[in-house]
MIKESE-482197 format. One record per residue (C-alpha): residue number from 0; x, y, z; chain; residue in three letters. Coordinates in Angstrom, 1 decimal. Example, Ala and Ser with C-alpha at 12.3 -4.5 7.8 and 13.67 -1.06 7.14 Angstrom:
% residues 2
<guba: 0 | px: 12.3 | py: -4.5 | pz: 7.8 | fidren: A | lumro: ALA>
<guba: 1 | px: 13.7 | py: -1.1 | pz: 7.1 | fidren: A | lumro: SER>
***
This chain:
% residues 284
<guba: 0 | px: -27.9 | py: -55.1 | pz: -22.7 | fidren: A | lumro: MET>
<guba: 1 | px: -24.6 | py: -54.2 | pz: -24.4 | fidren: A | lumro: SER>
<guba: 2 | px: -22.9 | py: -55.5 | pz: -27.6 | fidren: A | lumro: LEU>
<guba: 3 | px: -19.2 | py: -55.6 | pz: -28.0 | fidren: A | lumro: TYR>
<guba: 4 | px: -16.6 | py: -56.7 | pz: -30.5 | fidren: A | lumro: LEU>
<guba: 5 | px: -13.3 | py: -57.9 | pz: -29.1 | fidren: A | lumro: ILE>
<guba: 6 | px: -10.1 | py: -58.5 | pz: -31.1 | fidren: A | lumro: GLY>
<guba: 7 | px: -7.5 | py: -61.2 | pz: -31.0 | fidren: A | lumro: ASP>
<guba: 8 | px: -7.1 | py: -62.7 | pz: -27.5 | fidren: A | lumro: LEU>
<guba: 9 | px: -4.3 | py: -65.3 | pz: -28.3 | fidren: A | lumro: GLN>
<guba: 10 | px: -4.4 | py: -67.0 | pz: -25.0 | fidren: A | lumro: GLY>
<guba: 11 | px: -4.2 | py: -63.7 | pz: -22.9 | fidren: A | lumro: CYS>
<guba: 12 | px: -6.7 | py: -64.5 | pz: -20.3 | fidren: A | lumro: ASP>
<guba: 13 | px: -5.6 | py: -62.0 | pz: -17.6 | fidren: A | lumro: ALA>
<guba: 14 | px: -6.0 | py: -58.9 | pz: -19.9 | fidren: A | lumro: PRO>
<guba: 15 | px: -9.3 | py: -60.3 | pz: -21.0 | fidren: A | lumro: LEU>
<guba: 16 | px: -10.5 | py: -60.4 | pz: -17.4 | fidren: A | lumro: GLN>
<guba: 17 | px: -9.4 | py: -56.9 | pz: -16.8 | fidren: A | lumro: ARG>
<guba: 18 | px: -11.2 | py: -55.7 | pz: -20.0 | fidren: A | lumro: LEU>
<guba: 19 | px: -14.4 | py: -57.6 | pz: -19.1 | fidren: A | lumro: LEU>
<guba: 20 | px: -14.2 | py: -56.0 | pz: -15.6 | fidren: A | lumro: ASP>
<guba: 21 | px: -13.9 | py: -52.6 | pz: -17.2 | fidren: A | lumro: LYS>
<guba: 22 | px: -16.9 | py: -53.2 | pz: -19.4 | fidren: A | lumro: LEU>
<guba: 23 | px: -18.8 | py: -54.5 | pz: -16.3 | fidren: A | lumro: ALA>
<guba: 24 | px: -19.7 | py: -57.5 | pz: -18.6 | fidren: A | lumro: PHE>
<guba: 25 | px: -22.5 | py: -59.8 | pz: -17.5 | fidren: A | lumro: SER>
<guba: 26 | px: -23.1 | py: -63.0 | pz: -19.6 | fidren: A | lumro: PRO>
<guba: 27 | px: -26.7 | py: -62.9 | pz: -18.5 | fidren: A | lumro: SER>
<guba: 28 | px: -27.2 | py: -59.5 | pz: -20.1 | fidren: A | lumro: ARG>
<guba: 29 | px: -24.5 | py: -58.7 | pz: -22.6 | fidren: A | lumro: ASP>
<guba: 30 | px: -23.1 | py: -60.3 | pz: -25.9 | fidren: A | lumro: THR>
<guba: 31 | px: -19.5 | py: -60.3 | pz: -27.0 | fidren: A | lumro: VAL>
<guba: 32 | px: -18.3 | py: -61.2 | pz: -30.6 | fidren: A | lumro: TYR>
<guba: 33 | px: -14.7 | py: -62.5 | pz: -30.4 | fidren: A | lumro: PHE>
<guba: 34 | px: -13.0 | py: -62.0 | pz: -33.8 | fidren: A | lumro: LEU>
<guba: 35 | px: -10.8 | py: -65.2 | pz: -33.8 | fidren: A | lumro: GLY>
<guba: 36 | px: -7.3 | py: -66.2 | pz: -32.7 | fidren: A | lumro: ASP>
<guba: 37 | px: -8.7 | py: -67.1 | pz: -29.3 | fidren: A | lumro: LEU>
<guba: 38 | px: -5.6 | py: -69.1 | pz: -28.6 | fidren: A | lumro: VAL>
<guba: 39 | px: -1.8 | py: -69.4 | pz: -28.9 | fidren: A | lumro: ASN>
<guba: 40 | px: 1.3 | py: -67.3 | pz: -28.2 | fidren: A | lumro: ARG>
<guba: 41 | px: -0.2 | py: -66.1 | pz: -24.9 | fidren: A | lumro: GLY>
<guba: 42 | px: 0.2 | py: -68.0 | pz: -21.7 | fidren: A | lumro: PRO>
<guba: 43 | px: -3.3 | py: -69.3 | pz: -20.9 | fidren: A | lumro: ALA>
<guba: 44 | px: -5.2 | py: -70.6 | pz: -23.9 | fidren: A | lumro: SER>
<guba: 45 | px: -6.8 | py: -73.2 | pz: -21.7 | fidren: A | lumro: ASP>
<guba: 46 | px: -8.3 | py: -70.6 | pz: -19.4 | fidren: A | lumro: ARG>
<guba: 47 | px: -9.5 | py: -68.5 | pz: -22.4 | fidren: A | lumro: VAL>
<guba: 48 | px: -11.4 | py: -71.5 | pz: -23.9 | fidren: A | lumro: LEU>
<guba: 49 | px: -12.9 | py: -72.5 | pz: -20.6 | fidren: A | lumro: ARG>
<guba: 50 | px: -14.0 | py: -69.0 | pz: -19.9 | fidren: A | lumro: ARG>
<guba: 51 | px: -15.7 | py: -68.6 | pz: -23.3 | fidren: A | lumro: LEU>
<guba: 52 | px: -17.3 | py: -72.0 | pz: -23.1 | fidren: A | lumro: MET>
<guba: 53 | px: -18.8 | py: -71.0 | pz: -19.7 | fidren: A | lumro: GLY>
<guba: 54 | px: -20.3 | py: -67.8 | pz: -21.2 | fidren: A | lumro: TYR>
<guba: 55 | px: -22.6 | py: -69.9 | pz: -23.4 | fidren: A | lumro: GLY>
<guba: 56 | px: -24.4 | py: -67.8 | pz: -26.1 | fidren: A | lumro: ASP>
<guba: 57 | px: -23.1 | py: -64.6 | pz: -24.6 | fidren: A | lumro: ALA>
<guba: 58 | px: -19.7 | py: -65.3 | pz: -26.3 | fidren: A | lumro: ALA>
<guba: 59 | px: -20.0 | py: -65.6 | pz: -30.1 | fidren: A | lumro: ARG>
<guba: 60 | px: -16.7 | py: -66.7 | pz: -31.5 | fidren: A | lumro: CYS>
<guba: 61 | px: -14.9 | py: -66.7 | pz: -34.8 | fidren: A | lumro: LEU>
<guba: 62 | px: -12.1 | py: -69.2 | pz: -35.7 | fidren: A | lumro: LEU>
<guba: 63 | px: -8.8 | py: -67.6 | pz: -36.7 | fidren: A | lumro: GLY>
<guba: 64 | px: -5.6 | py: -69.1 | pz: -38.1 | fidren: A | lumro: ASN>
<guba: 65 | px: -4.2 | py: -69.9 | pz: -34.6 | fidren: A | lumro: HIS>
<guba: 66 | px: -7.5 | py: -71.6 | pz: -33.6 | fidren: A | lumro: ASP>
<guba: 67 | px: -7.4 | py: -73.9 | pz: -36.7 | fidren: A | lumro: LEU>
<guba: 68 | px: -3.7 | py: -74.5 | pz: -36.0 | fidren: A | lumro: HIS>
<guba: 69 | px: -4.7 | py: -75.9 | pz: -32.6 | fidren: A | lumro: LEU>
<guba: 70 | px: -7.2 | py: -78.2 | pz: -34.1 | fidren: A | lumro: LEU>
<guba: 71 | px: -4.7 | py: -79.3 | pz: -36.7 | fidren: A | lumro: ALA>
<guba: 72 | px: -2.1 | py: -80.1 | pz: -34.0 | fidren: A | lumro: ALA>
<guba: 73 | px: -4.7 | py: -82.0 | pz: -32.0 | fidren: A | lumro: ALA>
<guba: 74 | px: -5.4 | py: -84.1 | pz: -35.1 | fidren: A | lumro: HIS>
<guba: 75 | px: -1.7 | py: -84.8 | pz: -35.6 | fidren: A | lumro: GLY>
<guba: 76 | px: -1.7 | py: -82.8 | pz: -38.9 | fidren: A | lumro: ALA>
<guba: 77 | px: 0.7 | py: -80.2 | pz: -37.6 | fidren: A | lumro: ARG>
<guba: 78 | px: 3.5 | py: -80.2 | pz: -35.1 | fidren: A | lumro: LYS>
<guba: 79 | px: 3.4 | py: -77.2 | pz: -32.7 | fidren: A | lumro: PRO>
<guba: 80 | px: 6.3 | py: -74.8 | pz: -33.3 | fidren: A | lumro: SER>
<guba: 81 | px: 8.6 | py: -73.4 | pz: -30.7 | fidren: A | lumro: ARG>
<guba: 82 | px: 6.6 | py: -70.2 | pz: -30.6 | fidren: A | lumro: LYS>
<guba: 83 | px: 3.3 | py: -72.1 | pz: -29.8 | fidren: A | lumro: ASP>
<guba: 84 | px: 1.8 | py: -72.2 | pz: -26.3 | fidren: A | lumro: THR>
<guba: 85 | px: -0.7 | py: -74.9 | pz: -27.0 | fidren: A | lumro: LEU>
<guba: 86 | px: 0.4 | py: -77.6 | pz: -24.5 | fidren: A | lumro: ALA>
<guba: 87 | px: -1.9 | py: -76.3 | pz: -21.8 | fidren: A | lumro: CYS>
<guba: 88 | px: -4.9 | py: -77.3 | pz: -24.1 | fidren: A | lumro: VAL>
<guba: 89 | px: -3.4 | py: -80.4 | pz: -25.7 | fidren: A | lumro: LEU>
<guba: 90 | px: -2.4 | py: -81.9 | pz: -22.4 | fidren: A | lumro: GLU>
<guba: 91 | px: -5.4 | py: -80.9 | pz: -20.4 | fidren: A | lumro: ALA>
<guba: 92 | px: -7.7 | py: -83.4 | pz: -18.9 | fidren: A | lumro: PRO>
<guba: 93 | px: -10.7 | py: -81.6 | pz: -20.5 | fidren: A | lumro: ASP>
<guba: 94 | px: -9.0 | py: -81.2 | pz: -23.9 | fidren: A | lumro: ARG>
<guba: 95 | px: -11.6 | py: -83.1 | pz: -25.8 | fidren: A | lumro: ASP>
<guba: 96 | px: -14.4 | py: -80.8 | pz: -24.5 | fidren: A | lumro: ALA>
<guba: 97 | px: -12.4 | py: -77.8 | pz: -25.4 | fidren: A | lumro: MET>
<guba: 98 | px: -11.5 | py: -78.9 | pz: -28.9 | fidren: A | lumro: LEU>
<guba: 99 | px: -15.0 | py: -80.1 | pz: -29.5 | fidren: A | lumro: GLN>
<guba: 100 | px: -16.4 | py: -76.6 | pz: -28.6 | fidren: A | lumro: TRP>
<guba: 101 | px: -13.7 | py: -75.0 | pz: -30.7 | fidren: A | lumro: LEU>
<guba: 102 | px: -14.5 | py: -76.8 | pz: -33.9 | fidren: A | lumro: CYS>
<guba: 103 | px: -18.2 | py: -75.7 | pz: -33.6 | fidren: A | lumro: HIS>
<guba: 104 | px: -17.3 | py: -72.0 | pz: -33.7 | fidren: A | lumro: GLN>
<guba: 105 | px: -17.8 | py: -69.9 | pz: -36.8 | fidren: A | lumro: ARG>
<guba: 106 | px: -15.8 | py: -68.9 | pz: -39.8 | fidren: A | lumro: MET>
<guba: 107 | px: -18.0 | py: -65.8 | pz: -40.4 | fidren: A | lumro: ALA>
<guba: 108 | px: -20.8 | py: -64.2 | pz: -38.6 | fidren: A | lumro: ILE>
<guba: 109 | px: -23.4 | py: -61.7 | pz: -40.1 | fidren: A | lumro: ARG>
<guba: 110 | px: -25.7 | py: -59.7 | pz: -37.9 | fidren: A | lumro: GLU>
<guba: 111 | px: -28.2 | py: -56.9 | pz: -38.2 | fidren: A | lumro: ASN>
<guba: 112 | px: -27.3 | py: -54.6 | pz: -35.4 | fidren: A | lumro: LEU>
<guba: 113 | px: -29.6 | py: -51.6 | pz: -34.8 | fidren: A | lumro: PHE>
<guba: 114 | px: -30.7 | py: -51.6 | pz: -38.5 | fidren: A | lumro: GLY>
<guba: 115 | px: -27.1 | py: -51.9 | pz: -39.9 | fidren: A | lumro: ARG>
<guba: 116 | px: -25.4 | py: -55.0 | pz: -41.3 | fidren: A | lumro: GLU>
<guba: 117 | px: -22.2 | py: -56.2 | pz: -39.8 | fidren: A | lumro: LEU>
<guba: 118 | px: -20.1 | py: -59.0 | pz: -41.3 | fidren: A | lumro: LEU>
<guba: 119 | px: -17.5 | py: -60.3 | pz: -39.1 | fidren: A | lumro: MET>
<guba: 120 | px: -14.5 | py: -62.5 | pz: -40.1 | fidren: A | lumro: VAL>
<guba: 121 | px: -11.1 | py: -63.1 | pz: -38.6 | fidren: A | lumro: HIS>
<guba: 122 | px: -8.9 | py: -61.7 | pz: -41.4 | fidren: A | lumro: ALA>
<guba: 123 | px: -10.6 | py: -60.6 | pz: -44.7 | fidren: A | lumro: GLY>
<guba: 124 | px: -13.1 | py: -61.1 | pz: -47.5 | fidren: A | lumro: VAL>
<guba: 125 | px: -12.0 | py: -61.3 | pz: -51.0 | fidren: A | lumro: LEU>
<guba: 126 | px: -13.2 | py: -58.3 | pz: -53.2 | fidren: A | lumro: PRO>
<guba: 127 | px: -15.0 | py: -60.6 | pz: -55.5 | fidren: A | lumro: GLN>
<guba: 128 | px: -17.2 | py: -62.1 | pz: -52.7 | fidren: A | lumro: TRP>
<guba: 129 | px: -20.6 | py: -60.6 | pz: -51.7 | fidren: A | lumro: SER>
<guba: 130 | px: -21.6 | py: -60.8 | pz: -48.0 | fidren: A | lumro: ALA>
<guba: 131 | px: -24.0 | py: -63.6 | pz: -49.1 | fidren: A | lumro: ASP>
<guba: 132 | px: -21.2 | py: -65.6 | pz: -50.8 | fidren: A | lumro: GLN>
<guba: 133 | px: -18.8 | py: -65.1 | pz: -47.9 | fidren: A | lumro: ALA>
<guba: 134 | px: -21.3 | py: -66.5 | pz: -45.5 | fidren: A | lumro: MET>
<guba: 135 | px: -22.1 | py: -69.5 | pz: -47.8 | fidren: A | lumro: ALA>
<guba: 136 | px: -18.4 | py: -70.3 | pz: -48.3 | fidren: A | lumro: LEU>
<guba: 137 | px: -17.7 | py: -70.0 | pz: -44.6 | fidren: A | lumro: ALA>
<guba: 138 | px: -20.5 | py: -72.6 | pz: -44.0 | fidren: A | lumro: ALA>
<guba: 139 | px: -18.7 | py: -75.0 | pz: -46.3 | fidren: A | lumro: GLU>
<guba: 140 | px: -15.6 | py: -74.9 | pz: -44.1 | fidren: A | lumro: VAL>
<guba: 141 | px: -17.7 | py: -75.2 | pz: -40.9 | fidren: A | lumro: GLU>
<guba: 142 | px: -19.4 | py: -78.3 | pz: -42.1 | fidren: A | lumro: ALA>
<guba: 143 | px: -16.1 | py: -79.8 | pz: -43.0 | fidren: A | lumro: LYS>
<guba: 144 | px: -14.6 | py: -79.0 | pz: -39.5 | fidren: A | lumro: LEU>
<guba: 145 | px: -17.5 | py: -80.9 | pz: -38.0 | fidren: A | lumro: ARG>
<guba: 146 | px: -17.5 | py: -83.8 | pz: -40.3 | fidren: A | lumro: SER>
<guba: 147 | px: -16.1 | py: -87.4 | pz: -39.7 | fidren: A | lumro: PRO>
<guba: 148 | px: -13.3 | py: -86.7 | pz: -42.1 | fidren: A | lumro: ASP>
<guba: 149 | px: -12.1 | py: -83.5 | pz: -40.7 | fidren: A | lumro: SER>
<guba: 150 | px: -8.7 | py: -85.0 | pz: -40.1 | fidren: A | lumro: ALA>
<guba: 151 | px: -8.2 | py: -85.2 | pz: -43.8 | fidren: A | lumro: ASP>
<guba: 152 | px: -9.0 | py: -81.6 | pz: -44.1 | fidren: A | lumro: PHE>
<guba: 153 | px: -6.4 | py: -80.5 | pz: -41.5 | fidren: A | lumro: TYR>
<guba: 154 | px: -3.8 | py: -82.6 | pz: -43.4 | fidren: A | lumro: GLN>
<guba: 155 | px: -4.3 | py: -80.6 | pz: -46.6 | fidren: A | lumro: ALA>
<guba: 156 | px: -5.1 | py: -77.2 | pz: -45.1 | fidren: A | lumro: MET>
<guba: 157 | px: -1.5 | py: -75.8 | pz: -45.1 | fidren: A | lumro: TYR>
<guba: 158 | px: -0.6 | py: -74.2 | pz: -48.5 | fidren: A | lumro: ALA>
<guba: 159 | px: -0.7 | py: -70.9 | pz: -50.1 | fidren: A | lumro: ASN>
<guba: 160 | px: -2.3 | py: -72.2 | pz: -53.3 | fidren: A | lumro: LEU>
<guba: 161 | px: -4.5 | py: -71.3 | pz: -55.1 | fidren: A | lumro: PRO>
<guba: 162 | px: -3.9 | py: -67.6 | pz: -54.7 | fidren: A | lumro: VAL>
<guba: 163 | px: -6.9 | py: -66.4 | pz: -56.7 | fidren: A | lumro: GLN>
<guba: 164 | px: -10.6 | py: -67.3 | pz: -56.4 | fidren: A | lumro: TRP>
<guba: 165 | px: -12.7 | py: -69.0 | pz: -59.0 | fidren: A | lumro: SER>
<guba: 166 | px: -16.2 | py: -70.1 | pz: -58.5 | fidren: A | lumro: ASP>
<guba: 167 | px: -15.2 | py: -73.3 | pz: -60.3 | fidren: A | lumro: GLY>
<guba: 168 | px: -12.7 | py: -74.4 | pz: -57.6 | fidren: A | lumro: LEU>
<guba: 169 | px: -13.5 | py: -77.6 | pz: -55.9 | fidren: A | lumro: GLY>
<guba: 170 | px: -12.2 | py: -80.1 | pz: -53.4 | fidren: A | lumro: GLY>
<guba: 171 | px: -9.4 | py: -79.1 | pz: -51.0 | fidren: A | lumro: MET>
<guba: 172 | px: -8.3 | py: -76.3 | pz: -53.3 | fidren: A | lumro: ASP>
<guba: 173 | px: -11.7 | py: -74.6 | pz: -52.7 | fidren: A | lumro: ARG>
<guba: 174 | px: -11.7 | py: -75.1 | pz: -49.0 | fidren: A | lumro: LEU>
<guba: 175 | px: -8.1 | py: -74.0 | pz: -48.5 | fidren: A | lumro: ARG>
<guba: 176 | px: -8.8 | py: -70.9 | pz: -50.5 | fidren: A | lumro: MET>
<guba: 177 | px: -11.8 | py: -70.0 | pz: -48.4 | fidren: A | lumro: ILE>
<guba: 178 | px: -9.7 | py: -70.6 | pz: -45.2 | fidren: A | lumro: VAL>
<guba: 179 | px: -6.8 | py: -68.5 | pz: -46.4 | fidren: A | lumro: ASN>
<guba: 180 | px: -9.0 | py: -65.7 | pz: -47.3 | fidren: A | lumro: ALA>
<guba: 181 | px: -11.1 | py: -65.6 | pz: -44.1 | fidren: A | lumro: LEU>
<guba: 182 | px: -8.2 | py: -66.3 | pz: -41.7 | fidren: A | lumro: THR>
<guba: 183 | px: -5.0 | py: -65.0 | pz: -43.3 | fidren: A | lumro: ARG>
<guba: 184 | px: -5.7 | py: -62.3 | pz: -45.8 | fidren: A | lumro: LEU>
<guba: 185 | px: -4.1 | py: -58.9 | pz: -45.5 | fidren: A | lumro: ARG>
<guba: 186 | px: -3.0 | py: -57.7 | pz: -49.0 | fidren: A | lumro: PHE>
<guba: 187 | px: -4.4 | py: -58.6 | pz: -52.4 | fidren: A | lumro: CYS>
<guba: 188 | px: -4.7 | py: -57.2 | pz: -56.0 | fidren: A | lumro: THR>
<guba: 189 | px: -7.8 | py: -55.6 | pz: -57.3 | fidren: A | lumro: ASP>
<guba: 190 | px: -8.7 | py: -59.0 | pz: -58.9 | fidren: A | lumro: ASP>
<guba: 191 | px: -8.2 | py: -60.8 | pz: -55.7 | fidren: A | lumro: GLY>
<guba: 192 | px: -4.8 | py: -62.4 | pz: -55.9 | fidren: A | lumro: VAL>
<guba: 193 | px: -3.7 | py: -62.9 | pz: -52.4 | fidren: A | lumro: MET>
<guba: 194 | px: -0.2 | py: -62.2 | pz: -50.9 | fidren: A | lumro: ASP>
<guba: 195 | px: 0.9 | py: -64.1 | pz: -47.7 | fidren: A | lumro: PHE>
<guba: 196 | px: 4.4 | py: -62.9 | pz: -47.4 | fidren: A | lumro: ASP>
<guba: 197 | px: 3.8 | py: -59.3 | pz: -46.1 | fidren: A | lumro: SER>
<guba: 198 | px: 2.7 | py: -58.8 | pz: -42.6 | fidren: A | lumro: THR>
<guba: 199 | px: 3.5 | py: -55.1 | pz: -42.1 | fidren: A | lumro: GLY>
<guba: 200 | px: 1.3 | py: -52.1 | pz: -41.8 | fidren: A | lumro: SER>
<guba: 201 | px: -1.2 | py: -51.0 | pz: -44.5 | fidren: A | lumro: ALA>
<guba: 202 | px: 1.4 | py: -48.8 | pz: -46.2 | fidren: A | lumro: ASP>
<guba: 203 | px: 3.9 | py: -51.7 | pz: -46.7 | fidren: A | lumro: THR>
<guba: 204 | px: 2.1 | py: -53.5 | pz: -49.4 | fidren: A | lumro: ALA>
<guba: 205 | px: 4.0 | py: -55.1 | pz: -52.2 | fidren: A | lumro: PRO>
<guba: 206 | px: 3.9 | py: -53.5 | pz: -55.5 | fidren: A | lumro: ALA>
<guba: 207 | px: 0.5 | py: -54.1 | pz: -57.2 | fidren: A | lumro: GLY>
<guba: 208 | px: -1.1 | py: -55.1 | pz: -53.9 | fidren: A | lumro: PHE>
<guba: 209 | px: -3.0 | py: -53.2 | pz: -51.3 | fidren: A | lumro: GLY>
<guba: 210 | px: -5.1 | py: -53.8 | pz: -48.2 | fidren: A | lumro: PRO>
<guba: 211 | px: -8.1 | py: -56.1 | pz: -49.2 | fidren: A | lumro: TRP>
<guba: 212 | px: -10.6 | py: -53.6 | pz: -47.7 | fidren: A | lumro: PHE>
<guba: 213 | px: -9.3 | py: -50.7 | pz: -49.9 | fidren: A | lumro: ASN>
<guba: 214 | px: -10.0 | py: -52.5 | pz: -53.2 | fidren: A | lumro: VAL>
<guba: 215 | px: -12.3 | py: -50.2 | pz: -55.3 | fidren: A | lumro: ALA>
<guba: 216 | px: -15.6 | py: -51.8 | pz: -56.0 | fidren: A | lumro: GLY>
<guba: 217 | px: -15.4 | py: -54.7 | pz: -53.6 | fidren: A | lumro: ARG>
<guba: 218 | px: -18.6 | py: -56.5 | pz: -53.4 | fidren: A | lumro: GLN>
<guba: 219 | px: -18.9 | py: -55.9 | pz: -49.6 | fidren: A | lumro: THR>
<guba: 220 | px: -18.6 | py: -52.2 | pz: -49.9 | fidren: A | lumro: ARG>
<guba: 221 | px: -22.1 | py: -51.6 | pz: -48.6 | fidren: A | lumro: ASP>
<guba: 222 | px: -21.6 | py: -53.9 | pz: -45.6 | fidren: A | lumro: THR>
<guba: 223 | px: -19.5 | py: -52.9 | pz: -42.5 | fidren: A | lumro: THR>
<guba: 224 | px: -16.8 | py: -55.4 | pz: -42.1 | fidren: A | lumro: LEU>
<guba: 225 | px: -15.2 | py: -56.2 | pz: -38.6 | fidren: A | lumro: ALA>
<guba: 226 | px: -12.0 | py: -58.3 | pz: -38.5 | fidren: A | lumro: PHE>
<guba: 227 | px: -8.8 | py: -58.9 | pz: -36.4 | fidren: A | lumro: GLY>
<guba: 228 | px: -5.7 | py: -60.7 | pz: -37.5 | fidren: A | lumro: HIS>
<guba: 229 | px: -3.6 | py: -57.6 | pz: -38.4 | fidren: A | lumro: TRP>
<guba: 230 | px: -1.8 | py: -56.3 | pz: -35.4 | fidren: A | lumro: SER>
<guba: 231 | px: 0.5 | py: -54.0 | pz: -37.3 | fidren: A | lumro: THR>
<guba: 232 | px: -2.6 | py: -52.3 | pz: -38.8 | fidren: A | lumro: LEU>
<guba: 233 | px: -4.0 | py: -51.6 | pz: -35.4 | fidren: A | lumro: GLY>
<guba: 234 | px: -7.4 | py: -50.0 | pz: -34.6 | fidren: A | lumro: TRP>
<guba: 235 | px: -9.2 | py: -48.7 | pz: -37.6 | fidren: A | lumro: LEU>
<guba: 236 | px: -12.7 | py: -47.4 | pz: -37.2 | fidren: A | lumro: GLY>
<guba: 237 | px: -14.3 | py: -46.4 | pz: -40.6 | fidren: A | lumro: ARG>
<guba: 238 | px: -17.9 | py: -46.5 | pz: -41.5 | fidren: A | lumro: ASP>
<guba: 239 | px: -17.2 | py: -49.6 | pz: -43.6 | fidren: A | lumro: ASP>
<guba: 240 | px: -14.2 | py: -51.2 | pz: -41.7 | fidren: A | lumro: VAL>
<guba: 241 | px: -13.7 | py: -52.1 | pz: -38.1 | fidren: A | lumro: LEU>
<guba: 242 | px: -10.2 | py: -53.4 | pz: -37.4 | fidren: A | lumro: ALA>
<guba: 243 | px: -9.8 | py: -54.8 | pz: -33.9 | fidren: A | lumro: MET>
<guba: 244 | px: -6.4 | py: -56.5 | pz: -33.5 | fidren: A | lumro: ASP>
<guba: 245 | px: -4.4 | py: -54.1 | pz: -31.3 | fidren: A | lumro: THR>
<guba: 246 | px: -1.5 | py: -56.5 | pz: -30.5 | fidren: A | lumro: GLY>
<guba: 247 | px: -2.3 | py: -57.7 | pz: -27.0 | fidren: A | lumro: CYS>
<guba: 248 | px: 0.0 | py: -60.7 | pz: -27.2 | fidren: A | lumro: VAL>
<guba: 249 | px: 2.9 | py: -58.4 | pz: -28.3 | fidren: A | lumro: TRP>
<guba: 250 | px: 2.4 | py: -56.0 | pz: -25.4 | fidren: A | lumro: GLY>
<guba: 251 | px: -0.1 | py: -53.7 | pz: -27.0 | fidren: A | lumro: GLY>
<guba: 252 | px: -3.7 | py: -53.3 | pz: -26.0 | fidren: A | lumro: CYS>
<guba: 253 | px: -6.8 | py: -55.6 | pz: -25.8 | fidren: A | lumro: LEU>
<guba: 254 | px: -9.7 | py: -53.7 | pz: -27.4 | fidren: A | lumro: SER>
<guba: 255 | px: -13.4 | py: -53.8 | pz: -27.2 | fidren: A | lumro: ALA>
<guba: 256 | px: -15.8 | py: -51.9 | pz: -29.3 | fidren: A | lumro: LEU>
<guba: 257 | px: -19.2 | py: -51.2 | pz: -27.7 | fidren: A | lumro: GLN>
<guba: 258 | px: -22.0 | py: -50.8 | pz: -30.3 | fidren: A | lumro: ILE>
<guba: 259 | px: -25.2 | py: -49.2 | pz: -29.3 | fidren: A | lumro: SER>
<guba: 260 | px: -28.2 | py: -47.7 | pz: -31.2 | fidren: A | lumro: ALA>
<guba: 261 | px: -27.8 | py: -44.2 | pz: -32.8 | fidren: A | lumro: GLY>
<guba: 262 | px: -30.0 | py: -42.3 | pz: -35.1 | fidren: A | lumro: ASN>
<guba: 263 | px: -31.5 | py: -44.2 | pz: -38.0 | fidren: A | lumro: GLY>
<guba: 264 | px: -28.9 | py: -46.6 | pz: -39.3 | fidren: A | lumro: THR>
<guba: 265 | px: -26.1 | py: -44.9 | pz: -37.6 | fidren: A | lumro: ALA>
<guba: 266 | px: -24.2 | py: -46.5 | pz: -34.6 | fidren: A | lumro: TRP>
<guba: 267 | px: -22.9 | py: -45.2 | pz: -31.5 | fidren: A | lumro: GLN>
<guba: 268 | px: -19.5 | py: -46.7 | pz: -30.8 | fidren: A | lumro: THR>
<guba: 269 | px: -17.0 | py: -46.5 | pz: -28.0 | fidren: A | lumro: GLU>
<guba: 270 | px: -13.5 | py: -48.0 | pz: -28.1 | fidren: A | lumro: LEU>
<guba: 271 | px: -12.5 | py: -49.4 | pz: -24.7 | fidren: A | lumro: ILE>
<guba: 272 | px: -8.9 | py: -50.7 | pz: -24.1 | fidren: A | lumro: GLN>
<guba: 273 | px: -6.7 | py: -52.2 | pz: -21.4 | fidren: A | lumro: VAL>
<guba: 274 | px: -3.0 | py: -52.4 | pz: -21.7 | fidren: A | lumro: THR>
<guba: 275 | px: -1.4 | py: -55.9 | pz: -21.9 | fidren: A | lumro: CYS>
<guba: 276 | px: 1.8 | py: -57.5 | pz: -20.7 | fidren: A | lumro: GLU>
<guba: 277 | px: 4.0 | py: -58.8 | pz: -23.5 | fidren: A | lumro: GLN>
<guba: 278 | px: 3.7 | py: -62.5 | pz: -23.9 | fidren: A | lumro: ALA>
<guba: 279 | px: 6.0 | py: -62.7 | pz: -27.0 | fidren: A | lumro: GLN>
<guba: 280 | px: 8.2 | py: -60.3 | pz: -28.9 | fidren: A | lumro: LYS>
<guba: 281 | px: 7.5 | py: -59.9 | pz: -32.5 | fidren: A | lumro: PRO>
<guba: 282 | px: 10.0 | py: -61.7 | pz: -34.7 | fidren: A | lumro: GLY>
<guba: 283 | px: 11.1 | py: -64.3 | pz: -32.1 | fidren: A | lumro: GLU>
***
């Protein structure tokens, strides 16, 4: 049995097939954690979703901002933009099955792998949140996604406020803050004020901000964090941070990290990549 982490797919099914072939992946034997942004911008979001649905429990998936965007568009809460490639899902005869499966995926996953804790999110975890709190807050959003009033949630999901967490937040402000942190976060201040304007590499942070995972004393510092979302950051493999978005949709690579048992609580890891055809150009 092999365990893998795979970064942002964004509807790029052909590179995914090549990567899985390179891994000799078997859904009856192996497990893959997909770190969100399964759909959009690439040419085959429908094929990606059907593939992952067919893998059953062998594919354990997070929701990213593009996945939530698809659900919002399906509920009439958001119009697809000119950059979107979601029609293949929204107009598919099996659209309802794909959307139902998608809304039951996770906002955060926490596993003990070979004696070491791994917390997986699409984008980031605020420095004030512990791993326990991040999982509890993710569960609040998951429950809303599956509730009868989920359409109201999608209508109110799009905003950049509030920018700073408080345990006293309630209602849509609370849910929106959780979604923005888990699916959009790149830069924040030491006290957790989020910035959503900057999308460059780690060394392009606005004054007073830095990458969320570099905040000194963040509550998850003793937990390894795996995430995607940040293609301009690229691959980052630290003891405490695994960044997996290597820009497949932009013509970069699609990456898988194989994790296997090491000595004690140490992991053995191997980064495996395939090159990707460019589906969109950055900035277009």
